[in-house]
KOLBA-268233 format. One line per 3 residues: their letters; for each residue x, y, z of C-alpha. Coordinates in Angstrom, 2 decimals, always signed. Example, Ala and Ser with C-alpha at 12.3 -4.5 7.8 and 13.67 -1.06 7.14 Angstrom:
2
AS) +12.30:-4.50:+7.80 ~ +13.67:-1.06:+7.14 .
END
This chain:
302
MKI) -9.92:+102.55:+12.03 ~ -9.17:+102.66:+8.47 ~ -9.74:+99.74:+6.48 .
DEV) -5.85:+99.24:+6.19 ~ -5.79:+99.01:+9.92 ~ -8.32:+95.60:+9.78 .
RRI) -6.19:+92.58:+10.48 ~ -8.06:+90.16:+12.52 ~ -11.95:+89.25:+12.19 .
LTI) -14.53:+87.23:+15.29 ~ -16.78:+85.18:+13.92 ~ -19.38:+84.46:+16.51 .
GAG) -20.81:+80.88:+15.75 ~ -19.74:+77.99:+13.52 ~ -22.85:+77.23:+12.11 .
TMG) -23.53:+77.17:+8.28 ~ -22.89:+81.30:+7.54 ~ -20.59:+81.49:+10.46 .
HQI) -18.00:+79.37:+8.84 ~ -18.62:+80.26:+5.32 ~ -17.74:+83.89:+6.40 .
GFL) -14.67:+83.03:+8.15 ~ -13.45:+81.34:+5.16 ~ -14.12:+84.10:+2.64 .
CAL) -12.25:+86.35:+5.31 ~ -9.23:+84.01:+5.75 ~ -9.49:+83.55:+1.58 .
HGY) -8.71:+87.07:+1.48 ~ -5.47:+87.10:+3.62 ~ -7.24:+88.03:+6.78 .
EVV) -6.71:+86.23:+10.27 ~ -9.83:+84.74:+11.63 ~ -10.57:+83.46:+15.18 .
VYD) -14.07:+81.34:+15.06 ~ -16.00:+81.41:+18.84 ~ -18.69:+78.88:+19.74 .
VAP) -20.12:+78.04:+23.10 ~ -19.81:+74.35:+21.93 ~ -16.49:+73.48:+21.03 .
PTF) -17.44:+69.50:+20.06 ~ -18.83:+71.01:+17.07 ~ -15.36:+72.20:+15.84 .
EAT) -14.55:+68.99:+14.24 ~ -17.69:+69.00:+11.95 ~ -16.47:+72.83:+11.60 .
RRR) -12.94:+72.18:+10.19 ~ -14.27:+68.94:+7.79 ~ -17.03:+71.59:+6.23 .
LAQ) -14.39:+74.22:+6.04 ~ -12.22:+71.96:+4.26 ~ -15.06:+70.98:+1.87 .
LAD) -15.58:+74.40:+1.23 ~ -11.97:+74.86:-0.01 ~ -12.48:+71.93:-2.08 .
QFV) -15.03:+73.52:-3.83 ~ -13.36:+77.16:-4.28 ~ -10.46:+75.11:-5.72 .
KRG) -12.65:+72.94:-7.92 ~ -14.38:+76.09:-9.09 ~ -11.44:+78.10:-9.88 .
RLP) -11.73:+80.53:-7.01 ~ -8.66:+78.89:-5.17 ~ -5.28:+77.91:-6.48 .
AGE) -4.87:+74.71:-4.84 ~ -1.40:+75.21:-3.35 ~ -2.84:+78.10:-1.32 .
KVA) -5.32:+76.18:+0.55 ~ -3.84:+74.80:+3.57 ~ -2.91:+78.28:+4.03 .
VLN) -5.62:+79.73:+3.90 ~ -7.70:+77.00:+6.18 ~ -4.44:+77.35:+8.79 .
RIT) -5.42:+81.38:+8.71 ~ -8.73:+80.17:+10.65 ~ -8.47:+79.44:+14.35 .
FTG) -11.12:+78.05:+17.35 ~ -12.21:+78.59:+20.31 ~ -14.61:+78.19:+23.22 .
DAA) -12.95:+81.20:+25.23 ~ -14.62:+84.41:+25.01 ~ -11.87:+86.54:+26.33 .
AAA) -9.28:+84.81:+24.27 ~ -11.36:+84.86:+20.97 ~ -12.11:+88.77:+21.40 .
GGV) -8.02:+89.83:+21.81 ~ -7.07:+91.81:+19.51 ~ -10.00:+91.68:+17.10 .
DIV) -10.81:+94.84:+14.42 ~ -14.33:+93.76:+13.19 ~ -16.59:+90.91:+14.71 .
TES) -19.27:+89.18:+12.81 ~ -22.39:+87.18:+14.46 ~ -24.30:+84.68:+13.51 .
VPE) -26.27:+83.08:+16.10 ~ -29.80:+81.81:+16.08 ~ -32.48:+84.50:+15.47 .
DPK) -33.30:+86.01:+19.10 ~ -32.69:+89.66:+19.48 ~ -32.30:+88.77:+23.12 .
LKG) -29.91:+86.45:+22.63 ~ -28.02:+88.13:+20.31 ~ -27.98:+91.38:+22.65 .
KVF) -26.58:+89.07:+25.20 ~ -23.67:+88.02:+23.35 ~ -22.34:+91.37:+22.09 .
AQF) -22.98:+92.44:+25.69 ~ -20.38:+90.07:+26.71 ~ -18.25:+90.81:+23.78 .
NRL) -18.45:+94.58:+24.62 ~ -16.46:+94.04:+27.53 ~ -14.11:+92.05:+26.20 .
CPP) -13.51:+93.25:+22.70 ~ -11.05:+96.50:+22.08 ~ -13.03:+99.81:+21.63 .
RTV) -12.10:+100.22:+18.17 ~ -14.06:+96.62:+16.95 ~ -17.14:+97.41:+14.79 .
FTT) -19.45:+94.94:+15.76 ~ -21.88:+93.20:+12.66 ~ -24.62:+90.99:+12.65 .
NTS) -25.16:+88.38:+9.62 ~ -29.18:+88.61:+11.24 ~ -31.47:+86.97:+8.43 .
TLV) -34.72:+88.83:+9.24 ~ -34.07:+91.06:+12.49 ~ -32.87:+94.53:+12.55 .
PSM) -29.98:+96.01:+14.21 ~ -32.05:+98.52:+16.28 ~ -33.79:+95.80:+17.68 .
FAE) -30.68:+95.04:+20.08 ~ -28.51:+97.94:+19.04 ~ -28.27:+99.52:+22.80 .
ATG) -27.58:+95.84:+24.65 ~ -24.28:+96.00:+22.29 ~ -22.72:+98.34:+24.55 .
RPD) -21.66:+100.34:+21.29 ~ -24.25:+101.13:+19.00 ~ -22.30:+103.84:+16.80 .
RFL) -20.21:+100.74:+16.00 ~ -22.63:+98.47:+15.17 ~ -24.78:+97.12:+11.90 .
AFH) -26.08:+94.59:+10.05 ~ -23.86:+93.02:+7.11 ~ -25.15:+90.18:+5.74 .
FHD) -24.14:+87.43:+3.81 ~ -25.60:+84.99:+1.34 ~ -24.33:+81.08:+0.30 .
ILL) -20.58:+82.52:-0.73 ~ -20.89:+79.28:-3.39 ~ -23.76:+80.97:-5.06 .
TDV) -23.20:+84.29:-4.96 ~ -20.98:+87.60:-3.89 ~ -23.99:+89.49:-2.91 .
VDV) -23.81:+91.10:+0.35 ~ -26.26:+93.48:+2.40 ~ -24.92:+96.48:+4.57 .
MPH) -27.84:+97.86:+7.29 ~ -27.03:+100.61:+9.21 ~ -29.39:+101.55:+11.90 .
PGT) -30.63:+105.14:+12.85 ~ -27.52:+105.40:+15.34 ~ -24.48:+103.60:+13.51 .
SAE) -21.98:+106.35:+12.62 ~ -21.41:+107.22:+9.12 ~ -17.62:+105.72:+9.18 .
SVE) -18.56:+102.49:+10.83 ~ -20.62:+102.22:+7.63 ~ -17.97:+103.06:+5.26 .
LIR) -15.53:+100.52:+6.82 ~ -18.09:+97.80:+6.37 ~ -18.90:+98.85:+3.08 .
AFA) -14.70:+99.03:+2.20 ~ -14.28:+95.80:+3.86 ~ -16.79:+93.93:+1.73 .
ERL) -15.39:+95.56:-1.11 ~ -11.90:+93.95:-0.06 ~ -13.74:+90.51:+0.15 .
HQT) -14.45:+91.46:-3.72 ~ -18.66:+91.12:-2.67 ~ -21.15:+93.31:-4.64 .
VIV) -22.19:+95.60:-1.69 ~ -25.57:+96.66:-1.40 ~ -25.88:+99.36:+1.46 .
LER) -29.47:+99.81:+2.52 ~ -30.67:+103.65:+2.98 ~ -33.32:+102.27:+5.74 .
ENV) -33.72:+99.49:+7.62 ~ -35.99:+97.11:+6.26 ~ -36.83:+93.39:+7.87 .
GYV) -34.89:+90.70:+5.39 ~ -32.93:+93.62:+3.60 ~ -33.67:+93.10:-0.09 .
FNA) -33.39:+89.48:-1.63 ~ -34.40:+87.86:+2.00 ~ -37.56:+90.40:+1.96 .
MLS) -38.85:+88.58:-1.17 ~ -37.39:+85.05:-0.55 ~ -39.45:+85.04:+3.22 .
DLF) -42.36:+85.97:+1.01 ~ -41.61:+83.28:-1.07 ~ -40.66:+80.52:+1.76 .
KSA) -44.02:+81.80:+3.58 ~ -46.29:+81.23:+0.54 ~ -44.78:+78.26:+0.32 .
LTL) -45.44:+76.71:+3.85 ~ -48.69:+78.16:+3.85 ~ -49.76:+76.18:+0.64 .
ASN) -48.36:+72.91:+2.62 ~ -49.61:+73.43:+6.06 ~ -52.82:+74.03:+4.79 .
GVA) -52.66:+71.10:+2.42 ~ -53.30:+72.92:-0.68 ~ -50.83:+70.79:-2.47 .
AVE) -47.83:+68.64:-1.73 ~ -44.13:+69.59:-1.26 ~ -42.98:+68.36:-4.44 .
DID) -45.50:+69.57:-6.60 ~ -45.25:+72.90:-4.76 ~ -41.53:+72.97:-5.79 .
RAW) -42.77:+71.74:-9.34 ~ -44.91:+74.31:-9.95 ~ -41.96:+76.49:-9.04 .
MGV) -39.51:+75.13:-10.88 ~ -41.46:+74.70:-14.25 ~ -43.00:+77.84:-14.74 .
LQS) -39.74:+79.55:-13.69 ~ -37.16:+77.08:-15.34 ~ -35.59:+76.97:-12.20 .
AVG) -33.08:+74.33:-10.53 ~ -34.65:+73.89:-7.38 ~ -37.91:+74.87:-6.01 .
PFG) -38.66:+76.59:-2.53 ~ -38.54:+73.44:-0.17 ~ -35.14:+72.70:-1.60 .
MMD) -34.21:+76.06:-0.96 ~ -35.07:+75.81:+2.79 ~ -33.19:+73.01:+3.11 .
KVG) -30.14:+74.28:+1.71 ~ -30.94:+77.51:+4.39 ~ -31.18:+74.83:+7.25 .
LDT) -34.52:+74.05:+8.03 ~ -33.90:+74.49:+11.96 ~ -33.03:+78.17:+10.65 .
VWK) -35.79:+78.39:+8.83 ~ -38.43:+77.26:+12.14 ~ -36.25:+79.43:+14.02 .
IND) -37.29:+82.72:+11.55 ~ -40.86:+81.71:+11.41 ~ -41.16:+80.64:+15.29 .
YWA) -39.91:+83.72:+16.11 ~ -42.42:+85.80:+14.28 ~ -45.24:+83.67:+14.78 .
RAT) -44.78:+84.38:+18.18 ~ -43.95:+87.76:+18.08 ~ -47.48:+88.57:+16.24 .
NDP) -49.37:+85.93:+17.29 ~ -50.42:+85.17:+13.51 ~ -52.28:+81.72:+13.21 .
QLT) -51.09:+81.05:+9.74 ~ -47.28:+81.47:+11.09 ~ -47.53:+79.42:+14.07 .
ANA) -48.94:+76.66:+11.42 ~ -46.14:+77.07:+9.12 ~ -43.70:+76.78:+11.96 .
RFL) -45.57:+73.72:+12.93 ~ -45.12:+72.37:+10.03 ~ -41.24:+72.58:+10.04 .
KMR) -41.04:+71.41:+13.83 ~ -42.36:+67.64:+12.73 ~ -39.70:+67.44:+10.32 .
IDD) -37.22:+68.86:+12.94 ~ -38.09:+66.84:+15.46 ~ -37.64:+63.60:+13.13 .
GRL) -33.79:+64.57:+12.75 ~ -34.44:+66.28:+9.32 ~ -32.17:+69.56:+9.11 .
GVK) -31.88:+70.10:+5.46 ~ -28.68:+69.65:+3.36 ~ -26.16:+69.83:+6.51 .
NGA) -27.36:+66.49:+8.00 ~ -28.61:+64.53:+4.75 ~ -32.39:+64.82:+5.21 .
GFY) -34.90:+67.61:+5.12 ~ -37.64:+68.00:+2.85 ~ -35.72:+65.70:+0.02 .
TYP) -32.85:+63.35:+1.12 ~ -29.45:+64.04:+0.27 ~ -26.77:+64.17:-1.59 .
SPL) -29.11:+63.24:-4.66 ~ -32.73:+64.72:-3.95 ~ -35.82:+63.82:-5.82 .
FQQ) -36.04:+67.49:-7.41 ~ -32.59:+66.75:-9.26 ~ -33.97:+63.64:-11.05 .
PDF) -34.52:+64.28:-14.47 ~ -38.10:+62.82:-14.55 ~ -39.04:+65.13:-11.60 .
LKG) -40.90:+67.97:-13.66 ~ -42.87:+64.97:-15.20 ~ -45.05:+64.18:-11.47 .
EG) -42.51:+61.00:-11.05 ~ -40.90:+59.88:-8.34 .
END
C-alpha cells in the first residue's frame, strides 16, 4: 500500500489519546472511525472533540468555517466488524497491558483487510511484546503521539519483524499529518521523550510516597529551578492518573519492585477517591484553576 492510497483510519479506544489522534487525522482530510467497547462514552468523547476543535480554531490551526466538516469526518461505533471495514491504518490506544493489546489486535486481524497496517500508541511497552498476537507482525509497529495541543512530535518504532515498507508508510503518513517524526533505530521502552518523562515521574512519586516532600513542594522545586510552567505532578494530572497508575502497576507487578509498588499504591489512593486528573477536574490539583497556576505558588503560598 502506498501513502496516496490511505483513506480510512481506525482508532481503537476513545480515551484521552484515541480521540486526539482521530481528530488530527480528520483535520488532515482522512476519514476516521473511532471504536470502543464502551459506546456510552461516545457522547463525552464528542464533547471533548468539539472542545479540541475550538482550541485549534482559537490557536489559528483550524479555520472556523472548517470545524464542522472536520468533526463530521469522525464516526463512532461499538461494532468491531463495522469499524474494521475498509480501513487502511489502525491506531490503538487501549490500556497498557500487552495481553489486552494482543487480544484486541488478534480480533481486528480477523476483521481488517490484509493490506491494513496496525500501529500501537503504547507509552511504555514495546511492540515485540505482542507483535505475534497481532497476526500480521510484518505490518505492525509503534506509532506514538503526545498531546497534540502541546507538540507535533511523534515516534515511529518498529520491532525486529516489521517490514521496511510498513515503517516507510507510517513515516510518510506522519508527515501527511504535519508531524515531526522521530524514527527509532531499535526498540526502547518509552521511546525517547517518554523514557525521560517516565524517569521524572518515578523520581517524583518516589519522593512523595516515601514522605520526603509534599506533592506541591516537589512541583515547586522543578518549576522554580527550571522556570517551568508545570511540575511533574501537574504533568501527571494532564496525562491522567489512571493512565500513570496502569503503567506503574504493570511494571511493579512485572518486576516485583517494592518502590514501584509503593508508587503505584500512592497513585491508586487518589484514583479510588475519584481523582483522575484534568479530565474529571481533580487529580493532585483541582481544575480548571490548579494551585500551581496561582501567582504565589512558587513562594510556597496556597
